C-alpha positions as CSV (number, residue, x, y, z in Angstrom):
1,X,24.9,-14.3,3.8
2,X,23.9,-14.9,7.4
3,X,20.6,-16.1,8.5
4,X,19.0,-18.2,11.3
5,X,17.8,-21.0,9.1
6,X,14.3,-22.4,9.7
7,X,13.9,-20.2,12.9
8,X,14.0,-17.1,10.8
9,X,10.6,-18.1,9.2
10,X,8.7,-18.6,12.5
11,X,8.1,-15.0,13.7
12,X,6.5,-13.6,10.5
13,X,4.5,-16.8,9.9
14,X,3.3,-17.1,13.4
15,X,2.3,-13.4,13.4
16,X,0.3,-14.0,10.2
17,X,-1.4,-17.1,11.6
18,X,-2.3,-15.5,14.9
19,X,-3.7,-12.4,13.1
20,X,-6.0,-14.6,11.0
21,X,-7.1,-16.8,13.9
22,X,-7.4,-14.2,16.7
23,X,-8.2,-11.1,14.6
24,X,-6.0,-9.2,17.1
25,X,-3.5,-7.6,14.7
26,X,-1.7,-5.5,17.3
27,X,-1.2,-8.5,19.6
28,X,-0.1,-10.8,16.7
29,X,2.5,-8.4,15.4
30,X,3.9,-7.7,18.9
31,X,4.1,-11.5,19.6
32,X,5.9,-12.0,16.3
33,X,8.4,-9.3,17.1
34,X,8.9,-10.7,20.6
35,X,9.5,-14.2,19.3
36,X,12.0,-12.9,16.8
37,X,14.1,-11.2,19.4
38,X,13.8,-14.3,21.7
39,X,15.4,-16.3,18.8
40,X,18.1,-13.6,18.3
41,X,18.8,-13.8,22.0
42,X,19.4,-17.6,21.8
43,X,16.2,-18.3,23.7
44,X,16.8,-16.0,26.6
45,X,13.3,-14.7,27.5
46,X,14.6,-11.8,29.6
47,X,17.1,-10.6,27.0
48,X,14.6,-11.1,24.2
49,X,11.9,-9.1,26.0
50,X,14.2,-6.2,26.8
51,X,15.4,-6.3,23.2
52,X,11.8,-6.2,21.9
53,X,11.1,-3.1,23.9
54,X,14.3,-1.5,22.7
55,X,13.4,-2.4,19.1
56,X,10.1,-0.6,19.4
57,X,12.0,2.5,20.7
58,X,14.6,2.1,17.9
59,X,11.9,2.4,15.2
60,X,12.0,6.1,15.8
61,X,15.8,6.2,15.5
62,X,15.2,6.0,11.7
63,X,14.1,9.4,10.5
64,X,12.3,7.8,7.6
65,X,10.2,5.7,10.0
66,X,9.4,8.7,12.2
67,X,8.4,10.9,9.2
68,X,6.2,8.1,7.8
69,X,4.4,7.7,11.2
70,X,4.0,11.5,11.5
71,X,2.6,11.6,8.0
72,X,0.1,8.8,8.8
73,X,-1.1,10.8,11.9
74,X,-1.3,14.1,10.0
75,X,-3.5,12.5,7.4
76,X,-6.0,12.2,10.2
77,X,-6.0,16.0,10.5
78,X,-6.6,16.3,6.8
79,X,-9.5,13.8,7.1
80,X,-11.0,15.9,9.9
81,X,-10.6,19.1,7.8
82,X,-12.3,17.9,4.7
83,X,-15.2,16.3,6.7
84,X,-15.8,19.2,9.0
85,X,-15.5,21.8,6.2
86,X,-18.3,20.2,4.2
87,X,-15.9,19.0,1.6
88,X,-16.9,15.4,1.8
89,X,-20.6,16.3,1.8
90,X,-20.0,18.4,-1.2
91,X,-18.2,15.6,-3.0
92,X,-21.0,13.2,-2.2
93,X,-23.5,15.7,-3.6
94,X,-21.5,15.9,-6.8
95,X,-21.3,12.2,-7.1
96,X,-25.0,11.9,-6.4
97,X,-25.8,14.2,-9.3
98,X,-23.7,12.0,-11.5
99,X,-25.5,8.9,-10.1
100,X,-28.9,10.4,-11.1
101,X,-27.7,10.8,-14.6
102,X,-26.6,7.1,-14.9
103,X,-29.6,5.7,-13.1
104,X,-32.1,3.6,-15.1
105,X,-34.3,0.7,-14.6
106,X,-31.5,-1.7,-14.2
107,X,-30.7,-2.1,-10.5
108,X,-27.1,-1.7,-9.2
109,X,-26.0,1.0,-11.6
110,X,-25.2,3.4,-8.8
111,X,-23.2,0.8,-6.9
112,X,-21.3,0.0,-10.1
113,X,-20.6,3.6,-11.0
114,X,-19.2,4.5,-7.6
115,X,-16.9,1.5,-7.5
116,X,-15.7,2.4,-11.0
117,X,-15.1,6.0,-9.8
118,X,-13.1,4.7,-6.9
119,X,-11.0,2.5,-9.2
120,X,-10.4,5.4,-11.6
121,X,-9.4,7.7,-8.8
122,X,-6.9,5.2,-7.5
123,X,-5.5,4.8,-11.0
124,X,-4.8,8.5,-11.2
125,X,-2.9,8.7,-7.9
126,X,0.4,7.0,-8.9
127,X,2.8,9.1,-6.9
128,X,2.9,6.9,-3.7
129,X,1.0,3.8,-2.6
130,X,0.2,5.1,0.9
131,X,-1.3,8.4,-0.4
132,X,-3.2,6.4,-3.0
133,X,-4.8,4.0,-0.4
134,X,-5.5,6.7,2.2
135,X,-7.0,9.0,-0.4
136,X,-9.3,6.4,-2.1
137,X,-10.4,4.8,1.2
138,X,-11.1,8.2,2.9
139,X,-12.9,9.8,-0.1
140,X,-15.2,7.0,-0.9
141,X,-16.1,5.5,2.5
142,X,-19.1,7.7,3.1
143,X,-20.4,7.1,-0.4
144,X,-19.9,3.4,-0.2
145,X,-21.7,3.3,3.2
146,X,-24.6,5.3,1.8
147,X,-25.1,2.8,-1.1
148,X,-24.6,-0.2,1.3
149,X,-21.5,-1.4,-0.3
150,X,-19.4,-3.4,2.2
151,X,-16.3,-1.9,3.6
152,X,-14.4,-5.1,2.6
153,X,-15.1,-4.2,-1.1
154,X,-13.8,-0.7,-0.6
155,X,-10.7,-2.0,1.1
156,X,-10.2,-4.5,-1.7
157,X,-10.5,-1.8,-4.4
158,X,-8.2,0.5,-2.4
159,X,-5.5,-2.1,-1.9
160,X,-5.6,-3.6,-5.3
161,X,-5.1,-0.4,-7.2
162,X,-2.5,1.3,-5.0
163,X,0.7,-0.6,-5.4
164,X,-0.1,-1.9,-8.9
165,X,-0.7,1.7,-10.1
166,X,2.5,2.9,-8.6
167,X,4.6,0.2,-10.2
168,X,2.9,0.4,-13.6
169,X,3.3,4.2,-13.8
170,X,6.8,4.4,-12.4
171,X,7.1,8.2,-12.5
172,X,7.6,8.1,-8.7
173,X,9.9,6.7,-6.0
174,X,8.9,3.2,-7.0
175,X,10.4,3.5,-10.5
176,X,13.5,5.4,-9.2
177,X,14.1,2.8,-6.5
178,X,13.9,-0.1,-9.0
179,X,16.2,1.7,-11.4
180,X,18.7,2.1,-8.5
181,X,18.6,-1.7,-7.9
182,X,19.1,-2.3,-11.6
183,X,22.0,0.1,-11.7
184,X,23.6,-1.8,-8.8
185,X,23.6,-4.9,-11.0
186,X,25.8,-3.1,-13.5
187,X,23.3,-1.8,-16.0
188,X,24.5,1.4,-17.6
189,X,20.9,2.3,-18.7
190,X,18.5,1.1,-16.0
191,X,15.6,3.1,-17.5
192,X,15.8,1.1,-20.7
193,X,15.9,-2.2,-18.7
194,X,12.8,-1.1,-16.7
195,X,10.9,-0.1,-19.8
196,X,11.9,-3.5,-21.4
197,X,10.5,-5.4,-18.4
198,X,7.3,-3.4,-18.2
199,X,5.2,-5.5,-20.7
200,X,6.0,-8.6,-18.7
201,X,4.9,-7.3,-15.3
202,X,1.7,-9.2,-15.4
203,X,0.6,-9.4,-11.8
204,X,-0.1,-5.7,-11.2
205,X,-1.9,-5.6,-14.5
206,X,-4.0,-8.6,-13.7
207,X,-4.7,-7.4,-10.1
208,X,-6.0,-4.0,-11.4
209,X,-7.9,-5.8,-14.2
210,X,-9.5,-8.3,-11.8
211,X,-10.9,-5.4,-9.8
212,X,-12.3,-3.8,-12.9
213,X,-13.9,-7.1,-14.1
214,X,-15.5,-7.7,-10.7
215,X,-16.9,-4.2,-10.6
216,X,-18.3,-4.3,-14.1
217,X,-19.8,-7.9,-13.9
218,X,-20.8,-7.6,-10.2
219,X,-19.8,-11.2,-9.9
220,X,-18.2,-11.7,-6.5
221,X,-17.1,-15.1,-5.1
222,X,-15.7,-16.4,-1.9
223,X,-16.0,-14.4,1.4
224,X,-16.6,-11.2,-0.6
225,X,-19.8,-12.6,-2.0
226,X,-21.0,-13.2,1.5
227,X,-20.1,-9.6,2.5
228,X,-22.0,-8.2,-0.5
229,X,-25.0,-10.3,0.3
230,X,-24.9,-9.1,3.9
231,X,-24.7,-5.5,2.8
232,X,-27.5,-5.8,0.3
233,X,-30.0,-7.9,2.4
234,X,-29.2,-6.6,5.9
235,X,-27.8,-3.2,5.1
236,X,-24.7,-3.9,7.1
237,X,-21.4,-2.5,5.7
238,X,-19.5,-4.3,8.4
239,X,-19.9,-7.8,9.8
240,X,-21.4,-8.1,13.3
241,X,-18.5,-8.1,15.7
242,X,-16.1,-6.5,13.2
243,X,-13.3,-4.3,14.5
244,X,-12.7,-1.5,12.0
245,X,-9.1,-0.2,12.2
246,X,-9.9,3.4,12.7
247,X,-11.2,5.7,15.4
248,X,-15.0,6.2,15.2
249,X,-14.5,9.8,16.1
250,X,-12.9,10.4,12.7
251,X,-15.4,8.2,10.8
252,X,-18.4,10.0,12.2
253,X,-17.1,13.6,12.2
254,X,-19.9,15.7,10.7
255,X,-19.6,19.0,8.9
256,X,-19.9,22.2,10.8
257,X,-23.4,23.6,11.0
258,X,-24.4,26.2,8.5
259,X,-21.4,25.4,6.3
260,X,-21.9,25.3,2.5
261,X,-21.2,21.8,1.0
262,X,-18.5,22.4,-1.5
263,X,-16.6,19.6,-3.2
264,X,-13.6,21.9,-3.8
265,X,-13.0,21.9,-0.1
266,X,-12.1,18.2,-0.4
267,X,-10.6,18.2,-3.9
268,X,-8.2,21.1,-3.4
269,X,-6.3,19.8,-0.3
270,X,-6.0,16.3,-1.7
271,X,-4.9,17.6,-5.1
272,X,-2.2,19.7,-3.3
273,X,-1.0,16.6,-1.4
274,X,-0.9,14.4,-4.4
275,X,0.8,17.1,-6.6
276,X,3.4,17.9,-4.0
277,X,4.7,14.4,-3.8
278,X,6.6,14.1,-7.0
279,X,7.7,17.7,-6.7
280,X,9.2,17.1,-3.3
281,X,10.9,13.9,-4.4
282,X,12.7,15.8,-7.1
283,X,13.6,18.7,-4.8
284,X,14.9,16.5,-2.0
285,X,16.9,14.4,-4.5
286,X,18.2,17.0,-6.9
287,X,21.3,17.8,-5.0
288,X,22.1,14.2,-4.3
289,X,22.7,13.2,-8.0
290,X,26.3,13.3,-9.1
291,X,27.1,15.2,-12.4
292,X,23.4,16.0,-12.8
293,X,24.2,18.7,-15.4
294,X,25.6,16.1,-17.8
295,X,22.3,14.2,-17.9
296,X,19.3,14.6,-20.1
297,X,16.3,16.4,-18.6
298,X,14.2,13.3,-18.2
299,X,17.2,11.5,-16.7
300,X,17.7,14.4,-14.2
301,X,14.1,13.9,-13.1
302,X,14.3,10.2,-12.8
303,X,17.6,10.1,-10.9
304,X,16.4,12.9,-8.6
305,X,13.3,10.9,-7.9
306,X,15.5,8.0,-7.0
307,X,17.7,10.0,-4.7
308,X,14.7,11.9,-3.1
309,X,13.4,11.0,0.3
310,X,10.0,9.3,0.1
311,X,9.3,9.8,3.8
312,X,10.3,13.4,3.7
313,X,8.2,14.0,0.6
314,X,5.0,12.5,1.9
315,X,5.4,14.4,5.2
316,X,6.0,17.8,3.4
317,X,3.1,17.0,1.0
318,X,0.5,16.4,3.8
319,X,1.8,19.4,5.8
320,X,1.5,21.7,2.7
321,X,-2.0,20.3,2.1
322,X,-3.0,21.1,5.7
323,X,-1.7,24.6,5.4
324,X,-3.4,25.2,2.1
325,X,-6.7,23.8,3.5
326,X,-6.4,25.9,6.7
327,X,-5.9,29.1,4.7
328,X,-8.7,28.3,2.3
329,X,-11.1,27.5,5.1
330,X,-10.2,30.7,7.0
331,X,-10.6,32.8,3.9
332,X,-14.1,31.3,3.3
333,X,-14.9,32.0,6.9
334,X,-15.6,28.4,7.8
335,X,-13.1,28.1,10.6
336,X,-11.3,30.4,13.0
337,X,-7.7,29.8,13.9
338,X,-8.5,28.1,17.2
339,X,-10.9,25.7,15.5
340,X,-8.2,24.7,13.0
341,X,-5.8,23.8,15.8
342,X,-8.5,21.8,17.6
343,X,-9.3,19.9,14.4
344,X,-5.7,19.1,13.8
345,X,-5.4,17.5,17.2
346,X,-8.7,15.8,16.9
347,X,-7.7,14.3,13.6
348,X,-4.3,13.2,14.8
349,X,-5.8,11.5,17.8
350,X,-8.2,9.6,15.6
351,X,-5.3,7.9,13.7
352,X,-3.1,7.1,16.7
353,X,-4.0,3.4,16.2
354,X,-2.6,3.7,12.7
355,X,0.7,5.1,14.1
356,X,0.9,2.2,16.6
357,X,0.4,-0.4,13.9
358,X,2.9,1.3,11.6
359,X,5.4,1.2,14.4
360,X,4.8,-2.6,14.8
361,X,5.0,-3.1,11.1
362,X,8.4,-1.4,11.0
363,X,9.6,-3.4,14.0
364,X,8.7,-6.8,12.6
365,X,10.4,-5.8,9.3
366,X,13.5,-5.0,11.3
367,X,13.5,-8.3,13.2
368,X,12.9,-10.2,9.9
369,X,16.0,-8.5,8.5
370,X,18.0,-9.4,11.6
371,X,16.9,-13.0,11.3
372,X,17.7,-13.1,7.6
373,X,14.2,-14.3,6.7
374,X,14.3,-13.2,3.1
375,X,17.8,-14.4,2.6
376,X,17.1,-17.9,3.9
377,X,13.9,-18.2,1.8
378,X,15.9,-17.2,-1.3
379,X,18.8,-19.6,-0.5
380,X,16.6,-22.7,0.0
381,X,14.7,-22.1,-3.2
382,X,17.3,-20.9,-5.7
383,X,18.7,-24.4,-6.1
384,X,15.5,-25.4,-7.9
385,X,16.1,-22.9,-10.8
386,X,16.6,-24.0,-14.3
387,X,16.6,-21.8,-17.4
388,X,13.0,-22.5,-18.4
389,X,11.7,-22.2,-14.9
390,X,13.7,-19.1,-13.8
391,X,10.8,-16.6,-14.2
392,X,8.1,-18.6,-12.5
393,X,10.3,-19.7,-9.6
394,X,11.6,-16.1,-9.2
395,X,7.9,-15.0,-9.1
396,X,6.9,-17.7,-6.6
397,X,9.9,-17.1,-4.3
398,X,9.2,-13.3,-4.4
399,X,5.6,-14.0,-3.4
400,X,6.7,-16.0,-0.4
401,X,9.3,-13.5,0.7
402,X,7.0,-10.5,0.4
403,X,4.1,-12.4,2.1
404,X,6.3,-13.4,5.0
405,X,8.0,-10.1,5.5
406,X,5.2,-7.7,4.4
407,X,7.4,-5.6,2.2
408,X,7.6,-5.4,-1.6
409,X,10.6,-3.1,-1.7
410,X,12.7,-5.4,0.4
411,X,11.7,-8.3,-1.8
412,X,12.7,-6.3,-4.9
413,X,16.1,-5.8,-3.4
414,X,16.6,-9.6,-2.7
415,X,15.0,-11.0,-5.8
416,X,16.6,-8.7,-8.4
417,X,20.0,-9.4,-6.8
418,X,19.4,-13.1,-7.2
419,X,17.3,-13.1,-10.4
420,X,19.5,-10.9,-12.6
421,X,22.7,-12.9,-12.2
422,X,20.8,-16.2,-12.4
423,X,19.1,-15.2,-15.7
424,X,22.4,-14.1,-17.2
425,X,24.2,-17.2,-16.1
426,X,21.5,-19.7,-17.3
427,X,20.4,-17.8,-20.4
428,X,16.9,-17.0,-19.2
429,X,15.1,-14.0,-20.5
430,X,16.3,-11.0,-18.5
431,X,13.2,-8.8,-18.9
432,X,10.9,-11.6,-18.0
433,X,12.9,-12.4,-14.9
434,X,13.0,-8.8,-13.7
435,X,9.3,-8.4,-14.2
436,X,8.7,-11.7,-12.3
437,X,10.7,-10.4,-9.3
438,X,8.7,-7.2,-9.3
439,X,5.4,-8.9,-9.7
440,X,6.2,-11.4,-6.9
441,X,7.0,-8.6,-4.6
442,X,3.7,-6.8,-5.3
443,X,1.7,-10.0,-5.0
444,X,3.1,-11.1,-1.6
445,X,2.9,-7.6,-0.2
446,X,-0.7,-7.4,-1.5
447,X,-1.8,-10.6,0.3
448,X,0.2,-10.2,3.5
449,X,-1.7,-9.2,6.7
450,X,1.5,-7.6,8.1
451,X,2.1,-5.4,5.0
452,X,1.8,-1.7,5.7
453,X,-0.2,-1.2,2.4
454,X,-2.7,-3.8,3.4
455,X,-3.0,-2.3,6.9
456,X,-3.4,1.2,5.6
457,X,-6.1,0.1,3.1
458,X,-8.0,-1.4,6.1
459,X,-7.5,1.8,8.1
460,X,-8.6,4.1,5.3
461,X,-11.7,2.1,4.5
462,X,-12.5,1.5,8.2
463,X,-12.7,-2.2,7.5
464,X,-12.0,-5.1,9.9
465,X,-8.4,-5.9,8.9
466,X,-8.7,-9.7,8.8
467,X,-12.0,-9.5,7.0
468,X,-10.2,-7.4,4.4
469,X,-7.4,-9.9,4.0
470,X,-9.8,-12.9,3.8
471,X,-12.2,-11.3,1.3
472,X,-9.3,-10.0,-0.9
473,X,-7.2,-13.2,-0.9
474,X,-9.3,-15.2,-3.4
475,X,-9.0,-12.5,-6.0
476,X,-5.3,-12.0,-5.5
477,X,-4.7,-15.7,-5.7
478,X,-6.6,-15.9,-8.9
479,X,-4.5,-13.1,-10.5
480,X,-1.4,-14.6,-9.0
481,X,-2.2,-18.1,-10.3
482,X,-2.8,-16.8,-13.8
483,X,0.5,-14.8,-13.6
484,X,2.5,-17.9,-12.5
485,X,1.0,-19.9,-15.4
486,X,2.0,-17.1,-17.8
487,X,5.6,-17.0,-16.5
488,X,5.8,-20.8,-16.8
489,X,4.7,-20.8,-20.4
490,X,6.8,-17.8,-21.4
491,X,9.8,-19.1,-19.6
492,X,9.7,-22.1,-21.9
493,X,9.0,-20.1,-25.1
494,X,11.1,-17.0,-24.6
495,X,14.9,-17.2,-24.1
């Protein structure tokens, strides 16, 4: 398999280091893309620069990329709808009533309850990680701000529950995609293999559990402790000089005057968007499954999910949600048709930065594939493997690949293709190895500043992106370290 050796590692790692040092995510990503194409052009700056521009244009050649970017922008319209309609205000009122019931002499109950509510909401939205992050971040940002909970904490909860939930409840495109990778390895019943690996997928479990423990105990550490102290003592949900990754127009959009505050005006559009996702996955994939009539009903659903278009499904889901919201608000007399159109454009304009950063994330993923970053990382590490250490090494290599490329799905494809044959040849436990490959992909993607999920979590929470990465990292490293230790022990004990 072809790669550019050590040079293939430079663009993603330099982009990550620049983002952390300069806090300029857009510039850092763009520089990493440019450097990658300079390497691919054999050091020719002119050719590399023109190739970089073309690569940004080519992002939109992929219909999936275009649909995902469109979806991300249209979510801005949905945000504008639910805020301007009084839906967010109604939801906050509902939560406040619940807060009054749980209030007692012990300080901090309201803060704890709202964070648990955010965690629980994210746990229920298992259809797609982007929808999960956008929904939780957008819904709870006003409530967190009111209670002076730092935006970094919201971004952490949002990020740490999105991908883990989607991979632990695989009745979605995640589960179908993984089954497809397992089928490509020659397994006749990939569903059974996936179920067998489930109990060993420790990182997503520990990541979600770590959030829950932090919320319940209210014991923060590292940079997050400083953020919490700042919010409590100074009342600042953002650090002085922070650059939240979202338009202030969308964040501060107030409800229309004389509009009743009804929680249903927020809950209905979001429920429609979330509910439409699995339905659209099945509908777009149904006709793509060969001999579907010969399969059991649950196999028909799973394989249809696997063949369905994730990008098309999320786009149709948000479009349907916008239409339902528009009709509902019109029937209630909240908006006229012209106001609905104006709000759509206003919401879209507010999330243009998200569209740009998604474009850059796709572009750096492309240049990493062209350079063979993941392949090179896997090749230089697979020689270390021995039967007892297969799971922990597969996990650690998966962490490194996902962190450097910003993609969990791409890491799954590489590590399952390496880990399955390796475990079979060396006699390592197959289920443990597959779970390690999946957990490593989620961990690296969770920590990476160039991951689209990490970026979307910052966007939805209106947090400074690098602040989010820095405050989240200690918790992720703790869960990842415990996971690696578990794989090391089980790799020795289980064969």
